[in-house]
N, C-alpha and C positions, 0 to 999 in steps of 0.2 A: 504493500500500500504506500509506504513512504517513497519508494523508488518511482512508483507511478505518479504520485503527487508532485514530486520534483520534476518529472518529465513534463507534466501538464503545465507547470509554472514556467517552463522554458518556451512554451508555445507562443506564436504570434497572434493567436486568437484569444481575445479577452474572456469569452465564456469558458474556454478550457483552463485558463489561468485561475479564474474564479473557482472552477471545479476542483483544481488542485489545492487551493487554500481550504475549501470546505472538506476535502478528504483529510487534511491535517487536523481539522477540528474533530472529525469523527474518530481519528486515532486518539486524540486527547481525551474525548469522552469515554472511549473504551478503556483507557488507562485508569480513569476515575472509577469506572464501574468495577474493574478488577481489584482496585485498591480497597474499595468499600466491601466487596464480597470476601476479601481476604483469601482469594484463591491462590495467591503466590506468597507463600510464607517462607520458602527455602531460598537458599542462594541461587542465583541464576548467572548466565554467562552470555556474552555477545558472541555470535558466530559470524565472522566476517565473510565466510564462504557460503552461508545460507544452507548448510547441510544439516541433516537430522530433522527431528520433529520440531518445527519452528512455529512461533506465534509472533509474526512481525519480525522484530529484531532479536527476539528472545529465543534461546534454545533451552529446552528442558534438560535437566541433568540426568544422565543415564549412567548407572554404576556398572558399565560393561568393560571397563579397563582400557577403552580405546583412547589413543592420544589425540588431542585436538589443539588447534591454535587459539581456541576460545579462551577468554580470560574471565576468571570468576568475579562476579559482582554481587553485592547484596541487593535485595529488592529496592531499598531506598536509594542506593547508588545508581542502579539502573534507571529508576524513575527520573532521577535528577539529570542523568545523561540524555535520556530521550527528550525530556522537557526542554533542556537547553538547545538540543538539535532542532526541535520543532519551533522554538522561539526564534532561533537564528534564521530559519527559512522565512518565518512570518515577518520578521523585521526587514528582511530584504524585500519582501513583497509589498511593504508600505511605500516603496518607491514607484509602484505602478501608477500610471496616470488614470486608469479607469476606476471610477468611484466604487463600483460593486466588487472590484478586486481588493482594493485596500481596505474597504469597510469590512469585507469578509476576513481580512488579515487581522483587523482590530478585534473582531469578535472571537477569532481563533486564539489570539494572545490571551484574551480573558479566560477562555476555556482551559488553556494550558496552565494558567495560574491556579486553577482549581486542582490540578494534578500535583504540583510541587510549588506552592506559594513561597516557601523559604528560599528557593532558587530564583524564581521568576520576578517576584516583587523587587528585590534589590537590583536585579539585572535591568529591569525597566527604569528604575530610578537613576541608575548609572548611565544608561543610554540617553536619557533626557538631559541630565545635568552635564555630562561630559561630551556627548555626541560620539563616543567611541567606547567599545567594550572588547575585552579579551576573554574568551571562553573556550572550553573544551567541548567538542561535539563528536558524535559517533560518525564514522565513515566506513566505507566498504573495504578500503585497503587495510585499515588498522582499527584497533578498538576505539581510541580517541585521537583527536588531532586538535592542536591549538589554533584558534581562529581569531583574527583581529577584524572587527567590523566597524567601519566608520559610517555614521549616519548623516545625511544631509539635513538642512533645516526643516525641509518639508517632512521628512521621515520622523524627526524629533517631535514635530507638532502633532503628527498622527499618533505617535507612541504616547504622547501626553493624554490623548483621548482614551487610549486603551488603559493606561494606568489609573485614570479617574474612575473608569468603570470597575476596575479591579478593587479599588478602595471602597467603592459603594457596595460591591458584592460581598466583601469580607465582613461588613457590619462591625460588631464589637471586637471581632478577632483581629482587626487592623491594629489593635494595641500592641501586638507582637512586632509588627514591622514599622509602626508609626515613627519612633525615634530615629531609626535608620534613614527613612525617607525624608523626614524633616531636615536632618543633617545634610543630606545630599542636595535637597532643593534650596536650602538657605545658604549653604557654604560651598557647594560644589559647582555653582555656576560661574563661568568666566566669560566676560564680554570680550569677544574677539575683535580683531582689527576690522575696520570698515562697518561696524555695527552702530554707527552714530545715530542718535535719535533726532538730530536736528535736520530739518528739511529746508530746502530753498523756498523763498517766499511764493513763487508761482506754483510750486508743487503743493505747498500748504493751502493755498487758496483753492486749488482744484479738489484736494481731499475734503476741505471744509464744505465746498459747494455740493459735491456728490454725496457726502454723508448726510447733509441737511435734506437733500432731495430724497434719499433713501428713507429717512425717518418720517418726513411730513408729506411726501408725495409730490408729484408735479402739480403746478398751479394751473387750475382750469381757466377757461375764458371768463368766468364770473368772478375770478379772483379767489376761489375756494381752493384749499389744498386737498390733494387726492385721498390720503389715508384717513380712515375713520379712527376714532379714539381707541377702540379695542386693538385694531391692527397696529396702531402707532405704539401702544404699550408693549405689545409682543415684540416689536422690532427693537424698541429701546432695551428691553430686558435681555434679548439675545445678543446685543452688542453691536450690531451693524456690520457693514462691510469691512474687509481688511485688504489693503492694497499691497502690491508686491514689494514696494519699498519698505514696508513695515514687517517683512517676514522675519528678520532677525529679532525684532522686538516681540513678535508673537511667541518665539521660543522662550524668551525670558518671562513673558506674561503667562505662558503655559506652566512654567515652574511655580509661579505664584498661585496659579489656579489649583495645582496639586496641593500646595500648602493650605489653601482654603478648604479643600475637601478633607484634609487631615484634621484641621482645626474643628471642622463640623462633626467629624466621626469620632475623634479621640475624646476621652473624658477630660474635663477641665484641669484636673490635677496633673495629667500627663503633659499638658501644653504649658503649664505655668512656668516651667523652667526656661522655656523659649520666648516668654513674653517680651523681654527687652528687645530681642532681635526682631520679633514680629511687628511690634509697635513702631520701632525705628524704620523698618522696611516700608510699612504702609505710609508713615508720615513723610519720609524722604521722597518716596515715589510720587506722592500727591503734590509735594511742594517743588520738587526739582526736576522730575521727569518731563520731557517733551513728548514722549511716546504715548499715543492714545491707548494701545492695547495694554501697556504696563500700568497706566493710570487706572484703567477699568479694573484690572485684576487687583490693584492695590485697594481700590474702593470696595471691592468684594471682600477682600481680606479684612478690612476694617469692620465691615458688616458682620462677618463671621466671628470676629473677636468679641464684639458686643453681644452677639447671639450666644457665644460660649459663656459669657458672664451671666446671661439670663438663665441658661441651663443650670449653672452652678447654684443659683439662689432660689430656683423654683423646682418643684417636683414635676413629674409627667402630667399630672392633672391640673397644673397651673398654680397650685397653692405654694405657700412659702416652704422652703426646704431648710433643714437644720444641718446641712452638710457643711464642709469646710469652705472658707472664703479665700483659699489660697490663690486662686486665679484672679479674683477681683483685686486682691492686695497687690499681686504682681503687676497687674495692668496699671494701677495707680502709680506704683513705684517706677514703672517704665516710661512714664510721661504721657498718660492717656489724654490729659487735657490739651496737650500740644496736637495730638492726633485729631481731637475734636475741632480745634481751631482750623486745621488744614481742611477738614471736611466741610466746615461752614464756608470757608473761603472758596472752595470748589463749587459749592451749590450756588453761591451768590454771583459767581463769575467775576469777583473783584480782584482776582489775581493779576498783578501788574503784567505778567508775561502774556496773559490772555488779552488784556487791553492793548498791548503792543504787538499782538498777532505773532509772537514768537512761539506761542503754544496754542493748540487748537481747542476750542470749546466743544465738549463732547456730551451730548444729552444722556448717553448710556452711563457715563461716569457720574454725572450729576444725579441720575436716578438712584444709583447704588449708594452714593454718599448720603442722599436723603433718607434711604432706608436705615443706614447706620446711625444717623442722627436721631431718627425716630426711636430706635432701640435704646440709645443712650438716654433719651428723655424719659423712657419708661423706667430705666434703672435709677435715674435721678429721682423720680417721683417715689420710688420704693425706698429711697434712702441708702441704696447700696454704695454709691460712689462716695457719699458723705461719710459713711461708716468706715469704708476702706481707707479714705484719706486720713480720718482720725486715728485709725490703728497704725497706719504708716508713720504719721507724725509722732505718735507715742513711742514707736519702736526706734525712730531716729533719735529722739531725746534720750532714751535709755542707752542707746549706743554711744552717745557723746557724754553721758554722765559718768564721771570718774567713780563716784560712790557705788553706782549700780555695777560697774565693771569689776570693782574690787570685791563686792559681795559674790558675784558670779565666779570669779577666780577662786575665792575661798571655798565656795560650795563644791567647785570642781576638784580642788585639791583634797577636800574632805572625802569626796566620793572615791577618788583614786586610792586614798589612804585606807579607807574601809575595805576596798576590794583586795588590796595587798595583804591586809591582816587576815582576811578570810582565806586567801590562798595559802598563807603561811600555816594556818591552823589545819 
């Protein structure tokens, strides 16, 4: 099946290429079924020559004393190897220009992540953040072969969509991979040469004009604008068109979008340690970035941060929660008020760069900023921000109070002394 799928992917006919990707998905689904059934509990081996009783790439162990060039692998190792091989093929298929081929590749990558999420989730994060991955895959000539795969910007954008679907599908289990993915998205990105976000004035005007037309529609003879309110709302929420000159910015915005999904999926306590970096990212992107896609993603991140605060202080039925306020406290310490000021400036359009036309006014960004401000207003009316600010101020005073520090050191020394006495006894 794998050989036939690879052959189909080399075809010049788009339907055959799509069929090849779908075949890979069927292989992935069969691996999931076998893993759940527990049908393979023994060690297995890869048979490069395809001899013996085979099931795809796997040869069953026969205690007949025959020598073979096959190499022994545990079930877990074999699943990881096949998953990496399938993922490698699908990542290459993302370069296909036909939409139903690369969309099938995205869906197949999501299916492969069900087989071996511990391998595929970090691999996808690395592919998006770095644009280059090194992995071992199964080949016909030998058991494994090291492969270096470089992804274009277009492939990285499509891989971002796949990773977002994976995160949503994992549900609460994303907690296992969340910190690794957050580290990659926040600190693994490198802005390459030629990825400047500043556009020439004539290009900026063309982008502004076409985006405005997309959102509000063409003006009719009566002076009315084409799109009705419902359609305009949908278009604003989806973010509008992306131009080829913005492709490099879309890659960076995609990484921020993955961070948004992680903030929405992870428990607030798990995100608290990253609050300073997240608030700084959202604030600086809204204040300093000229790129529309990055500013849109930053506005979404701000909205998700305030939504995370709301989750922390309320239970599922909407009533007040007695859980920890660690995330709210981390938000205040990280400079949440400055983030709020940047959101307000974005909504009002009072940014000097916007007035000077060095930065484009984007309705989608304004809409997301408004949602973030609305969530913050609800938190303020509940007294969450005031309480977190009071706790933060009290902790700061204690930290700078020599008397409090002396007492803490004395208590710490007493505890250590007590433990030493217990050990001696």
